[in-house]
N, C-alpha and C positions, 0 to 999 in steps of 0.2 A: 762365848766364843768370839774372838776378834775377827773382823772381815777377812784378814789374810790367813786365818786358820781354817777357812772353809775347804772341804774336799775339792780338789780340782775336777773340773768337768771332763778332763782328759784321762782320769783314772779309769782303767778298764777292769771289770770284775772277771776273774778267771775261776774255773772249776777245779778243785782238787781232784786228782785222778790216781787210782791204783791200776797197775797192770798185773793181772793174775797169770803167772807163767813167765819165768825168767830165762827160758831157753832161747834158741836161735830165733824163733818166731817172735817171742817176746821182745827181743832186742830190735827186731825189724819194726815192731809196732811202736816201740819208743822212738825210733827214727821218724815214723809217720807222725807221731805227736809233735816232734820238733818241727816238722815241715808245716803242720797245721799252724803252730804258734808263730812260725816265721811269716806266714801270710796274714794271720789275725790272731793275736794273743787270746787263747781260749782255755788252755788247761795248765794247771800247776801240777807237774808230775811229782807225786809224793814218794813212790817207791814201788817195788815189786812185792807180790806175795807168791810164794812157791813152796809146795810141800815136799819137793824132792831135793836132789843134790844139784847145785848150781855152779857155774863157772865164775867164781868171784873175780878172777883176774881179768876176764873179758868185760865183766860188768864194771869193774873198776876203771877200765880204760874209757868207758862211757860215762863215768862219774855218776853211776847209778847204784842204788843200794837195795838190798832185800830186807824187808821189815820182819819177815817170818813166814809162817804158813798161813793157809787160808782161814785158820781159826781166828786170826787177828781182824777179820772183817768187822767184828763187833766193836773193836777198839779204835778203828781209824775212820773218821768221818770224811768220807770221800766217795765220789762216783768210781765206777770201775769198768774195765773191759777184760775179756778173757782171751788171752793169746795162747791158746792151746788147740792143736789140730783136732783132737778127738772130740766128736760131738757128745759122746756119753760123759766125758769129763766136764765139758762145758755145761751140760745139763745138771750135773751134780753140784757144780760150783754156783750155778744160778740159784739153785734151791737154797744153798747156804747163804748167799748174798741177800736173797729176799727175806730169809729168816732173821738176818741181821739188820734189816731195814735199809739196805744200800740200793742205790739206783744206778742202772747201767747207763754208761755214756755211749754215744754212737760216733765212730770215727770215719771221716770221709776225706781222703787225701785231696789237697787243693788242685792236683793235676789229674784228678778223675773227672770224666765228663758225665754229668748227670742231666738227663733230658727232662722233658715236661711230664708231669703226673708219674713221678717215680717216688715210691714210698719205701722207706728204709726203717726197719724195726730197731728197737732199743738194743744196744749192745753189739750191733753189727759193725764190721770193719770192712771198709772199701779202700783198697790200696791204690797206689799210683798207677796211672795208665789204664785204669778200668773205664769202660764205656757202657753206660746204661742208657738205652735210647729213649723209649717212651712207653707209658702205660705199663710200668713194671712194679711188682711188689716183692720186696725182700723182707723176710721174717726177722725175728729177734735172734741175736747171737749167731748170726751167720757170717762167714768170712768169704769175701771175694778178693782173691789175691791178685798180684801184679799182672797187668796187661790182659785182663779178661774182657770179653765183650758179651753183652746180654741184649738180645733183640726184643722188639716190640711185643707187648702183651705176655711176657714171660712172668712166671711166678716162682720165686725161690722161697722155700719154706723156712721154718725155724731150724737153727743149729746145723745148717748146711755148710760144708767145707768145699770151696771151689779153689783148686790149686792154680798156680800161674799159667797164663796162656790158654785158658779154656775158651771155647767158642760155643755160646748158648744161643741157638737160633730163636726166631720169633715163635710165640705160642707155646714154648716149652714149659712144663711143670716139673720142678725138682722138689720132691716131697721132703718132709722133715728128716734131718739126720743123715741125708745122703752125702756122699763124698765123690767129687769129680776130680780125677787125676790130671796131672799136668798135661796140657796140650790136647786134651780130648775135645771132640766135636759132638754136640748134640743137635741133630737135625730138626727142622721145624715140626712143631706139634707133638714131639715125643714127651712121654711122661716117665720120669725116673722115680722109682718107688722109694718109700721111706727106708732109711738105714742101708741103702744099697751103695755099692762102690763101683764106679766106672774107672777102669784102668787107664794109665797114662797113654795118650796117643790114640785111644780108641775112637772109632766113628760109630755113633749110636743112631741107628736108623729106625728102630722099633722100640716100643715101650719096654722098660725094665721093671721086673717084678720087685716087690719089697724084699729087703734083706738078702739080696744076692750080689754076686760080683760078676761083672762082665769085662772081658779083656779082648785084645786083638784089634788089628786094623779095621775089621768089621766086627763090632763088639758081639761076643758070644758068651753065654753064661758058663762059668766054671762049674765043675761038679760040686754038688752040695750047696747049701745056702749059708748066708752070713747071719749069725745070731743077731737078733734085734738088740740095739743098744739101749741102756737106761733101765 
């Protein structure tokens, strides 16, 4: 090798990345990846995997391609994130990815505010405008969407879906697989049970049992229970 053939010290290594799910949320996650790369080159987007029908015209406008279904995990050597709202679907895809030897990436938007002692699990997605204050734990493959706030000492479990504009107060525990609807408020110290759903705009002042749905300005359980996912 001649001296001028040596790799440049300015060359930045990036991680090949698959996005699983090519729907609307998948396209938003692709935008998040672009924003991360604009701040610091981090990922090389390889393409989408999707087992359903996709809008190729919209994806084409983003210059994005679909490589095929999730069965192609074994063929594509890349990290991945799951851009699907359903926690049960994320759970199934995680199993397939692990069986294929793939490692989950973690995405955190550069305009998210991440305080001290905040731990974010593999595969989780933190969108723009999110504020995680301090002493917070977020599990694996959870989604905290646009403009959410999470207060001190909160715990967000695995495979949790937090829709835009949610306010999670200090000391809250959101158990695995729960879904928090757009704009809901979880008051301090409340526990939201595994696989439960909190409706959009609800104010949750007391603990929510596992696998139920609560709705209304003052959250109340609907009749019946929600079957546990997975």
